[in-house]
NUMI-30689 format. One line per field, with one value per residue (C-alpha): residue number from 1; x, y negated, z. Coordinates in Angstrom, 1 decimal. Last residue first. Example, Ala and Ser with C-alpha at 12.3 -4.5 7.8 and 13.67 -1.06 7.14 Angstrom:
% NUMI-30689
tike	(2, 1) $
c1	(13.7, 12.3) $
c2	(1.1, 4.5) $
c3	(7.1, 7.8) $
END
This chain:
% NUMI-30689
tike	(119, 118, 117, 116, 115, 114, 113, 112, 111, 110, 109, 108, 107, 106, 105, 104, 103, 102, 101, 100, 99, 98, 97, 96, 95, 94, 93, 92, 91, 90, 89, 88, 87, 86, 85, 84, 83, 82, 81, 80, 79, 78, 77, 76, 75, 74, 73, 72, 71, 70, 69, 68, 67, 66, 65, 64, 63, 62, 61, 60, 59, 58, 57, 56, 55, 54, 53, 52, 51, 50, 49, 48, 47, 46, 45, 44, 43, 42, 41, 40, 39, 38, 37, 36, 35, 34, 33, 32, 31, 30, 29, 28, 27, 26, 25, 24, 23, 22, 21, 20, 19, 18, 17, 16, 15, 14, 13, 12, 11, 10, 9, 8, 7, 6, 5, 4, 3, 2, 1) $
c1	(-10.9, -8.4, -7.4, -3.8, -1.8, 0.8, 1.6, 2.1, 4.5, 6.5, 6.8, 8.0, 10.6, 11.8, 12.1, 14.2, 16.4, 17.3, 18.7, 20.9, 24.4, 26.0, 23.7, 23.0, 19.6, 18.3, 16.0, 14.8, 14.1, 12.2, 10.1, 9.5, 8.3, 5.8, 4.5, 4.2, 2.2, -0.2, -0.7, -1.5, -4.0, -5.7, -5.9, -7.6, -5.9, -8.4, -6.6, -7.8, -7.7, -6.2, -8.8, -9.7, -12.6, -10.4, -9.4, -7.0, -5.2, -3.9, -0.3, 0.0, 2.0, 5.7, 6.8, 7.7, 8.4, 11.9, 12.3, 13.8, 16.6, 18.9, 19.4, 18.2, 20.8, 20.8, 20.9, 22.5, 25.2, 26.6, 29.9, 32.4, 34.9, 34.6, 35.5, 38.5, 39.7, 39.7, 37.2, 37.4, 39.6, 42.1, 42.7, 46.2, 46.6, 49.2, 52.9, 54.7, 57.1, 60.1, 58.1, 56.7, 60.3, 61.4, 58.4, 59.1, 62.7, 61.7, 59.2, 61.6, 64.3, 61.9, 60.7, 64.3, 65.2, 62.1, 63.1, 66.7, 65.5, 63.2, 66.0) $
c2	(2.8, 5.5, 6.0, 5.1, 8.2, 7.6, 4.2, 6.0, 8.5, 5.7, 3.8, 7.0, 7.5, 4.0, 4.7, 7.8, 6.0, 3.4, 5.9, 3.6, 5.0, 1.6, -1.1, -4.2, -3.0, -2.3, -5.1, -5.6, -1.8, -1.6, -4.6, -3.0, 0.2, -1.7, -3.6, -0.3, 1.2, -1.8, -1.7, 2.0, 1.6, -1.3, 0.6, 3.5, 6.8, 8.3, 9.7, 13.2, 14.0, 17.3, 19.8, 20.8, 23.3, 26.2, 24.4, 26.7, 27.6, 31.2, 32.1, 35.7, 37.9, 38.7, 42.2, 43.2, 46.9, 48.2, 51.0, 54.3, 55.7, 56.7, 60.4, 62.6, 64.5, 68.2, 70.4, 73.8, 72.9, 75.7, 77.2, 78.0, 75.2, 75.9, 79.6, 78.7, 76.3, 78.9, 78.7, 77.8, 74.8, 73.8, 70.2, 68.6, 65.3, 63.2, 63.5, 60.2, 60.5, 58.7, 55.5, 55.7, 56.1, 53.0, 51.0, 52.2, 51.0, 47.7, 47.0, 48.0, 45.8, 42.9, 43.3, 43.5, 40.3, 38.5, 39.4, 38.3, 35.0, 34.3, 35.0) $
c3	(-6.0, -5.3, -1.7, -0.9, -0.1, -2.8, -1.2, 2.2, 0.6, -1.1, 2.2, 3.9, 1.1, 1.7, 5.4, 4.8, 2.3, 4.9, 7.3, 9.3, 9.6, 10.0, 11.2, 9.1, 7.9, 11.4, 12.2, 8.6, 8.1, 11.4, 10.4, 7.0, 8.6, 10.7, 7.7, 5.8, 8.6, 8.8, 5.1, 5.2, 8.0, 6.2, 2.9, 4.7, 5.4, 7.8, 10.8, 11.7, 15.4, 16.3, 17.4, 20.9, 21.2, 22.3, 25.5, 27.2, 23.9, 23.8, 23.2, 22.0, 24.3, 24.0, 24.8, 21.3, 21.2, 20.6, 18.2, 19.4, 17.3, 20.2, 19.4, 22.2, 24.2, 23.6, 26.7, 26.7, 24.3, 22.1, 23.0, 20.2, 21.1, 24.8, 24.3, 22.2, 24.9, 27.6, 30.5, 34.2, 33.6, 36.3, 36.9, 37.2, 38.8, 37.2, 38.0, 37.5, 40.5, 39.0, 38.5, 42.1, 43.4, 41.6, 42.9, 46.5, 46.2, 44.7, 47.5, 50.2, 48.8, 48.6, 52.1, 53.4, 51.4, 52.8, 56.4, 55.8, 54.3, 57.2, 59.7) $
END
């Protein structure tokens, strides 16, 4: 019974699809003017050309506490020695690891050495 019902539904679907393909008339609209008159007509309203510039809507960031300034670290010999010692500890701990950026730490040591105050 199920198969018979499915077969009837399938036949109805195929039949309606075949009729719909044969009846391919599209809706026809009538024009009130001839095509030559439309080609020669001038527009009554001209659309503006889209050349407007966008304005920036972001506001300037303002610091809440305007008196705040970053602390200045004085590069003394003691500070530089401590920084180099910390960098060497990190280098010793990670020298066996693959992908360790040894050259970056060496450059940092060179930079610190160049910042030593002249005596």
